[in-house]
C-alpha positions as CSV (number, residue, x, y, z in Angstrom):
1,M,11.9,12.0,-72.6
2,K,9.8,15.1,-72.6
3,D,11.4,18.3,-73.8
4,H,12.4,20.3,-70.7
5,N,13.1,23.6,-72.5
6,K,9.6,24.8,-73.1
7,T,10.6,28.4,-73.0
8,E,13.0,28.0,-76.0
9,K,10.4,25.9,-77.8
10,R,7.7,28.5,-77.4
11,A,10.1,31.3,-78.5
12,I,10.8,29.4,-81.7
13,H,7.1,29.0,-82.3
14,R,6.6,32.7,-81.8
15,I,9.4,33.6,-84.2
16,L,7.8,31.4,-86.9
17,A,4.4,32.8,-86.2
18,G,5.9,36.3,-86.4
19,L,7.5,35.6,-89.8
20,A,4.1,34.3,-91.0
21,G,2.5,37.5,-89.8
22,I,5.0,39.6,-91.7
23,L,4.4,37.7,-94.9
24,L,0.6,38.0,-94.5
25,F,1.0,41.8,-93.7
26,G,3.1,42.3,-96.8
27,C,0.5,40.6,-98.9
28,L,-2.4,42.5,-97.5
29,W,-0.5,45.8,-97.7
30,G,0.5,45.2,-101.3
31,C,-3.2,44.5,-102.1
32,G,-4.2,47.7,-100.4
33,E,-6.4,45.9,-97.8
34,A,-4.5,46.5,-94.6
35,D,-4.1,49.5,-92.4
36,P,-0.7,49.4,-90.8
37,Q,-2.1,51.2,-87.7
38,S,-4.5,48.3,-87.1
39,F,-1.7,45.8,-86.2
40,E,-0.9,46.0,-82.5
41,P,2.3,44.1,-81.6
42,H,2.0,41.5,-78.8
43,L,4.9,39.7,-77.0
44,L,4.5,36.7,-74.9
45,E,7.5,36.0,-72.6
46,G,8.3,33.0,-70.4
47,T,11.3,34.3,-68.4
48,P,13.1,31.9,-66.1
49,I,13.5,33.0,-62.5
50,T,15.7,31.7,-59.8
51,G,13.9,30.5,-56.7
52,Q,13.7,27.7,-54.2
53,A,13.3,24.2,-55.5
54,E,10.0,22.6,-54.8
55,Q,9.6,20.2,-51.9
56,P,7.3,17.3,-51.7
57,A,3.9,18.2,-50.5
58,A,3.5,18.0,-46.7
59,E,-0.2,18.5,-46.8
60,V,-2.8,15.8,-46.9
61,S,-5.8,17.5,-48.5
62,P,-9.4,16.6,-47.9
63,A,-11.4,14.5,-50.4
64,E,-13.3,16.8,-52.7
65,E,-16.9,16.1,-51.9
66,A,-16.8,14.5,-48.4
67,L,-13.9,16.0,-46.5
68,Q,-13.6,19.6,-47.5
69,P,-13.2,22.3,-44.8
70,T,-16.4,22.7,-42.8
71,A,-18.7,25.6,-43.3
72,A,-17.8,26.7,-39.8
73,E,-14.5,27.9,-41.2
74,S,-16.2,30.2,-43.6
75,T,-17.7,33.6,-43.2
76,P,-21.5,33.8,-42.9
77,D,-23.6,33.3,-45.9
78,A,-22.9,35.9,-48.6
79,A,-26.2,37.5,-47.8
80,E,-24.3,38.9,-44.8
81,T,-21.2,39.7,-47.0
82,P,-22.4,42.3,-49.5
83,A,-20.5,42.9,-52.7
84,P,-18.5,46.1,-52.7
85,D,-20.1,49.3,-53.9
86,P,-18.8,49.8,-57.4
87,V,-18.4,53.5,-56.9
88,S,-16.5,53.5,-53.6
89,A,-14.4,50.4,-54.5
90,A,-13.6,51.5,-58.0
91,A,-10.0,51.7,-59.2
92,P,-8.6,54.8,-60.9
93,Q,-10.6,55.5,-64.1
94,P,-9.1,55.8,-67.6
95,A,-7.4,59.1,-68.2
96,D,-8.8,61.4,-70.9
97,E,-6.5,60.8,-73.9
98,E,-6.3,64.5,-74.8
99,A,-5.4,65.4,-71.2
100,S,-2.7,62.7,-71.0
101,G,-1.2,64.0,-74.3
102,S,-0.8,60.5,-75.7
103,T,-3.0,57.9,-77.5
104,E,-0.2,55.3,-77.6
105,A,-0.2,54.2,-73.9
106,P,-0.7,50.4,-74.0
107,E,-3.4,48.7,-72.1
108,I,-4.0,45.0,-71.4
109,T,-7.5,43.6,-71.4
110,L,-8.2,40.2,-69.9
111,I,-10.9,37.8,-69.0
112,M,-10.9,34.7,-66.8
113,V,-13.6,32.0,-66.3
114,G,-13.9,29.4,-63.7
115,D,-13.9,25.6,-63.6
116,I,-14.2,23.4,-66.7
117,L,-15.6,20.6,-64.6
118,L,-16.2,17.6,-66.9
119,H,-18.7,15.4,-65.1
120,T,-19.7,12.3,-67.0
121,P,-22.8,13.8,-68.5
122,V,-20.7,16.6,-69.9
123,E,-18.3,14.1,-71.5
124,E,-21.3,12.2,-73.0
125,S,-22.8,15.3,-74.5
126,A,-19.6,15.8,-76.5
127,L,-19.6,12.2,-77.9
128,R,-20.6,12.0,-81.6
129,P,-22.3,9.0,-83.2
130,D,-19.0,8.2,-85.0
131,G,-17.2,7.9,-81.7
132,T,-15.3,11.3,-81.9
133,R,-15.8,14.0,-79.4
134,D,-16.6,17.7,-79.9
135,F,-16.8,20.1,-76.9
136,S,-17.3,23.2,-79.0
137,P,-21.0,23.5,-78.2
138,I,-20.1,24.4,-74.7
139,F,-18.5,27.6,-75.9
140,A,-20.9,28.4,-78.8
141,H,-22.5,31.4,-76.9
142,T,-19.4,32.7,-75.2
143,S,-16.5,32.4,-77.7
144,D,-16.9,36.0,-78.9
145,L,-16.4,37.2,-75.3
146,I,-13.5,34.9,-74.8
147,A,-11.6,35.8,-78.0
148,A,-12.0,39.6,-77.7
149,P,-9.4,40.6,-75.0
150,D,-5.7,40.4,-75.1
151,L,-5.5,37.6,-72.6
152,A,-8.2,34.9,-71.9
153,L,-7.6,32.7,-68.9
154,V,-9.5,29.5,-67.9
155,N,-9.3,27.1,-65.0
156,Q,-9.0,23.6,-66.4
157,E,-10.2,21.8,-63.3
158,V,-9.5,18.3,-64.6
159,I,-6.3,16.8,-66.0
160,I,-6.1,16.2,-69.7
161,G,-4.6,12.7,-69.6
162,G,-6.1,11.5,-72.9
163,E,-8.0,8.4,-73.8
164,E,-5.2,6.0,-73.1
165,L,-5.7,6.6,-69.4
166,G,-9.5,6.1,-69.6
167,I,-11.9,9.0,-69.8
168,S,-13.6,9.4,-66.4
169,G,-15.7,11.8,-64.3
170,Y,-16.1,12.3,-60.5
171,P,-14.2,11.5,-58.3
172,A,-11.0,10.8,-60.2
173,F,-11.4,12.9,-63.4
174,N,-9.6,12.5,-66.7
175,A,-10.4,14.4,-69.8
176,P,-9.8,13.7,-73.5
177,T,-7.5,16.0,-75.5
178,Q,-10.5,17.3,-77.5
179,I,-11.4,19.6,-74.6
180,G,-8.0,21.3,-75.1
181,D,-8.8,21.7,-78.8
182,A,-12.1,23.3,-77.8
183,L,-10.5,25.7,-75.3
184,V,-8.0,26.9,-78.0
185,D,-10.8,27.2,-80.6
186,A,-12.8,29.3,-78.2
187,G,-9.9,31.7,-77.8
188,F,-8.2,30.9,-74.5
189,D,-4.5,31.9,-74.2
190,V,-3.6,30.8,-70.7
191,V,-4.8,27.4,-69.2
192,L,-4.6,27.0,-65.4
193,H,-3.9,23.5,-64.2
194,A,-3.0,23.9,-60.5
195,T,-6.2,22.3,-59.1
196,N,-7.0,19.6,-56.5
197,H,-7.6,17.2,-59.4
198,A,-4.2,17.7,-61.0
199,L,-3.0,14.3,-59.8
200,D,-6.1,12.3,-60.3
201,K,-4.2,10.2,-62.9
202,G,-0.9,10.4,-61.2
203,K,2.4,11.2,-62.9
204,R,1.3,9.7,-66.2
205,G,-1.7,12.1,-66.3
206,L,0.6,15.1,-65.7
207,E,3.1,14.0,-68.4
208,N,0.3,13.3,-70.9
209,C,-1.3,16.7,-70.3
210,M,1.9,18.6,-70.7
211,A,2.9,16.7,-73.7
212,F,-0.5,17.5,-75.3
213,W,0.0,21.3,-74.8
214,D,3.7,21.3,-75.8
215,E,3.1,19.3,-79.0
216,A,-0.3,20.4,-80.2
217,Y,-0.5,24.1,-79.0
218,P,3.0,25.4,-78.0
219,E,1.6,29.0,-78.4
220,V,-0.8,28.4,-75.5
221,E,0.6,28.9,-72.0
222,Y,-0.3,26.3,-69.3
223,L,0.5,27.1,-65.7
224,G,0.6,25.3,-62.4
225,I,2.1,22.0,-63.5
226,H,5.7,21.3,-64.5
227,D,7.9,18.7,-66.1
228,S,11.2,19.8,-64.5
229,E,12.5,21.7,-61.5
230,E,13.9,24.3,-64.0
231,D,10.4,24.8,-65.5
232,S,8.8,25.2,-62.0
233,R,11.1,28.3,-61.4
234,E,9.8,30.0,-64.5
235,I,7.2,32.8,-64.3
236,F,4.9,33.6,-67.2
237,Y,5.1,37.3,-68.4
238,Y,3.0,38.9,-71.1
239,T,4.0,42.3,-72.5
240,E,1.9,44.7,-74.5
241,K,4.3,46.9,-76.5
242,G,4.2,50.7,-76.2
243,A,5.5,53.4,-78.6
244,D,9.0,52.9,-77.0
245,P,10.4,50.2,-74.6
246,E,9.8,52.5,-71.6
247,E,6.0,52.4,-72.3
248,D,5.8,48.6,-72.5
249,L,3.3,47.1,-70.1
250,T,4.1,43.7,-68.6
251,V,2.0,41.5,-66.4
252,A,3.0,38.3,-64.6
253,I,0.6,35.4,-63.9
254,L,1.0,32.7,-61.2
255,N,-1.2,29.8,-60.4
256,Y,-1.3,27.7,-57.2
257,T,-3.6,25.1,-55.6
258,Y,-4.3,24.4,-51.9
259,G,-3.7,20.7,-52.4
260,T,-4.3,17.6,-54.6
261,N,-7.0,15.6,-52.6
262,G,-4.5,13.8,-50.5
263,I,-2.6,12.4,-53.5
264,A,1.1,12.9,-52.9
265,L,3.4,14.3,-55.6
266,P,5.4,11.7,-57.4
267,A,8.7,11.0,-55.5
268,D,10.7,11.9,-58.5
269,M,8.5,14.9,-59.5
270,P,8.2,17.0,-56.4
271,Y,7.9,20.1,-58.6
272,G,4.9,18.7,-60.6
273,V,2.2,20.9,-59.1
274,D,2.4,24.4,-57.7
275,L,1.1,24.2,-54.1
276,M,0.1,27.0,-51.7
277,D,0.2,25.2,-48.3
278,D,2.3,26.1,-45.3
279,A,5.2,23.9,-46.4
280,H,5.4,25.9,-49.6
281,R,4.7,29.4,-48.3
282,D,8.2,30.6,-48.5
283,R,8.5,29.6,-52.1
284,V,5.1,31.2,-53.0
285,E,6.1,34.4,-51.3
286,A,9.5,34.4,-53.1
287,Q,7.8,33.9,-56.5
288,V,5.2,36.6,-56.1
289,R,7.9,39.1,-54.9
290,E,10.1,38.1,-57.9
291,A,7.2,38.6,-60.3
292,Q,6.5,42.0,-58.7
293,E,10.2,43.0,-59.4
294,H,10.1,42.0,-63.1
295,A,6.5,43.0,-64.1
296,D,4.4,46.1,-63.9
297,F,1.4,44.2,-62.6
298,V,1.1,40.8,-60.8
299,I,-1.9,38.4,-61.2
300,V,-2.3,35.4,-58.9
301,C,-4.8,32.7,-59.6
302,P,-5.3,30.5,-56.5
303,H,-7.3,27.3,-56.2
304,W,-8.7,27.8,-52.7
305,G,-11.8,28.1,-50.5
306,T,-14.6,25.9,-49.3
307,E,-16.7,24.0,-51.8
308,Y,-20.3,25.2,-52.2
309,E,-19.9,28.0,-49.7
310,L,-21.0,31.5,-51.0
311,G,-18.9,33.2,-48.3
312,I,-15.1,33.7,-47.9
313,S,-13.1,31.3,-45.8
314,S,-10.5,32.1,-43.2
315,A,-7.9,30.4,-45.5
316,Q,-8.9,32.7,-48.4
317,R,-8.5,35.7,-46.1
318,K,-5.1,34.4,-44.9
319,W,-3.7,33.9,-48.4
320,T,-5.2,37.1,-49.8
321,K,-3.0,39.0,-47.2
322,I,0.0,37.0,-48.1
323,F,-0.4,37.7,-51.8
324,A,-1.2,41.4,-51.3
325,D,1.8,41.9,-49.0
326,C,4.1,40.3,-51.6
327,G,2.9,42.6,-54.3
328,A,-0.1,40.9,-56.0
329,D,-2.4,43.5,-57.8
330,L,-5.1,41.1,-58.9
331,I,-6.3,37.8,-57.4
332,I,-8.8,35.6,-59.2
333,G,-9.8,32.5,-57.4
334,T,-11.4,29.2,-58.2
335,H,-12.5,25.9,-56.5
336,P,-15.6,26.5,-54.5
337,H,-17.8,25.7,-57.5
338,V,-20.1,28.6,-56.7
339,I,-19.6,32.3,-57.1
340,E,-18.2,34.4,-54.2
341,P,-17.8,38.2,-53.5
342,I,-15.5,40.6,-55.3
343,E,-13.6,42.9,-53.0
344,W,-10.6,45.2,-52.7
345,A,-8.0,44.1,-50.1
346,E,-5.4,46.5,-48.7
347,S,-1.9,45.4,-47.8
348,E,-1.0,46.2,-44.2
349,E,2.7,46.3,-45.2
350,T,2.5,48.6,-48.2
351,G,-0.8,50.2,-48.2
352,D,-1.3,49.0,-51.8
353,R,-4.6,47.5,-52.9
354,A,-5.4,44.2,-54.7
355,L,-8.7,43.4,-56.4
356,V,-9.9,40.0,-55.3
357,Y,-12.4,37.8,-57.2
358,Y,-12.8,35.1,-54.5
359,S,-14.4,32.6,-56.7
360,L,-15.7,32.6,-60.3
361,G,-17.7,29.3,-59.7
362,N,-18.1,26.8,-62.4
363,F,-17.9,27.6,-66.1
364,V,-19.5,24.2,-67.0
365,N,-20.5,21.2,-64.9
366,W,-23.3,18.7,-64.6
367,T,-23.1,17.7,-60.9
368,S,-24.7,14.6,-59.7
369,G,-25.8,16.4,-56.5
370,T,-29.4,17.0,-55.6
371,G,-31.3,19.2,-53.3
372,T,-31.0,22.8,-52.0
373,G,-28.0,24.7,-53.2
374,V,-27.3,22.7,-56.3
375,A,-28.7,25.4,-58.5
376,N,-25.9,27.7,-57.2
377,R,-23.4,25.5,-59.1
378,M,-25.0,26.4,-62.4
379,V,-24.0,30.1,-62.1
380,G,-20.5,31.3,-62.9
381,G,-18.6,34.4,-63.7
382,M,-16.3,35.8,-66.4
383,A,-13.9,38.3,-64.7
384,R,-13.2,41.4,-66.9
385,V,-10.3,43.6,-66.1
386,T,-8.4,46.4,-68.0
387,I,-4.9,47.2,-66.9
388,G,-3.1,50.4,-67.9
389,R,-0.8,53.1,-66.5
390,D,-1.9,55.9,-64.3
391,P,-0.9,59.1,-66.1
392,E,0.2,60.8,-62.9
393,S,2.2,58.0,-61.2
394,D,3.0,56.0,-64.3
395,M,2.2,52.9,-62.2
396,A,0.2,50.0,-63.6
397,V,-3.3,50.1,-62.3
398,I,-6.7,48.5,-62.8
399,K,-8.6,51.0,-65.0
400,D,-11.8,49.1,-65.3
401,Y,-13.3,45.9,-63.9
402,G,-16.5,43.9,-63.7
403,V,-17.9,40.4,-64.1
404,T,-20.2,38.8,-66.7
405,A,-22.6,36.4,-65.2
406,L,-22.8,33.0,-66.9
407,V,-25.2,30.1,-66.7
408,A,-24.6,26.4,-67.5
409,H,-27.5,25.1,-69.6
410,L,-28.1,21.3,-69.6
411,E,-30.2,19.3,-72.0
412,D,-29.9,15.7,-73.0
413,G,-28.3,14.6,-76.2
414,T,-25.3,15.4,-78.3
415,G,-24.3,19.0,-77.9
416,G,-26.9,19.5,-75.2
417,V,-24.5,21.2,-72.7
418,T,-23.6,24.8,-73.3
419,V,-23.0,28.1,-71.4
420,Y,-24.8,31.3,-71.9
421,P,-24.1,34.8,-70.7
422,L,-26.9,35.3,-68.2
423,R,-28.0,38.5,-70.0
424,E,-28.8,36.3,-73.0
425,Y,-30.5,33.5,-71.0
426,T,-34.3,33.4,-70.8
427,P,-37.0,32.2,-68.4
428,E,-38.0,29.7,-71.1
429,L,-34.5,28.2,-71.3
430,G,-34.4,28.1,-67.5
431,E,-37.5,25.9,-67.6
432,K,-35.8,23.5,-70.0
433,N,-32.6,23.2,-68.0
434,R,-32.2,19.6,-66.8
435,I,-30.7,20.7,-63.5
436,R,-34.3,21.4,-62.4
437,S,-34.7,17.7,-61.9
438,Q,-32.0,17.9,-59.3
439,D,-32.9,21.2,-57.7
440,A,-36.4,22.5,-58.5
441,A,-35.4,26.0,-57.3
442,F,-33.4,26.6,-60.4
443,S,-34.8,29.3,-62.7
444,Y,-33.7,32.4,-64.6
445,D,-34.9,34.6,-61.7
446,Y,-33.0,32.4,-59.2
447,C,-29.8,33.0,-61.2
448,T,-30.3,36.8,-61.4
449,D,-31.2,37.0,-57.7
450,L,-28.0,35.0,-56.8
451,C,-25.8,37.4,-58.8
452,D,-27.5,40.4,-57.2
453,R,-26.9,39.0,-53.7
454,I,-23.2,38.1,-54.3
455,W,-22.0,40.8,-56.8
456,G,-24.4,43.7,-56.3
457,D,-24.1,46.2,-59.2
458,L,-20.8,44.7,-60.5
459,W,-22.2,42.2,-62.8
460,D,-23.8,42.3,-66.2
């Protein structure tokens, strides 16, 4: 039976890692090669909370490609939904260190990327002649950006059920464990699994996925799926230590999905996936409020919206209000497979504002779709946010934010699928991208024009 006490297991791992770090520090210090000021302490915490037990999902969600909400439920095309002006929408800017009187105030930097969507050609590009798989080429041009911040989040769109369940692409995905190896090697710290594909391989897929993370990488936090009711009540907290405990800065991260493509949760595992439908609304609200009480800053990562729509759906608007009213400070969405606007949303109840990235699009994919709009699916975003305390109010605030545009580059052959920051992409690479055979409109200029239209001056 699977270990149900993940919090204790991860705490033990962190203690061992800490002891190893102390030994390494002692060695380096003794050799005169380390500066003690360069070691910043980090604390990862998984604190149990008391909340309502999960109920079986009442929602029957639409099939991914054929039965998604209609475009009529969405706002007009993003051309009519301009990205916010970065000056008028900007959060408080970092205080001058001399004026604040302190250089020790902690900050938390984070990035998040969108869907790791492993269509069959992506799987095939990772297959080596000897039968092994290596997904590292996907991250070859972005790993430095992923590893740099304090926290790096990724939406793992498809379940990691392993080879015993059969590796598969659309419509019922299943990924090999080697994609998890590549995510860790690239530098991701938090893996989001609450997606509409979480139950593509049923209960066994969930169990295999959680066992992989628990056994191979206990230091990595995975959110949105659970092996017990107790685990489903836990909220993930990350703390950056200050000069004294009163200066510690703590963020909470929550992850939910609108549904699971009509696949019911296992009867004996109603807590298996974190859902954000009407049947679970009370539980979602209670969790966000609980997180707001225990953390300085709350991040919610919802899997929501209408696939392939560049605008914002009515359901996204509805849940943005719910999250903001409950105390969320930052909302970063996934699922539409295309990028969507970035806006500030104000709570009508509290007057507080939350920054919303409605969709980061795909990080990697090789869709089988053809025709107009397919090129949009090749462009994704890497959200960049810095969180710190306002020197006047002492409240945790967003001190800086933006988005790095990304483009999935597709070529045939082993290692032919990779992702570039758009600023490093070229017109020549755009001409070679195999997606042009599915949508001839794709080009370097097409990608930059799309980012300008959706994000305005916020992207780089």
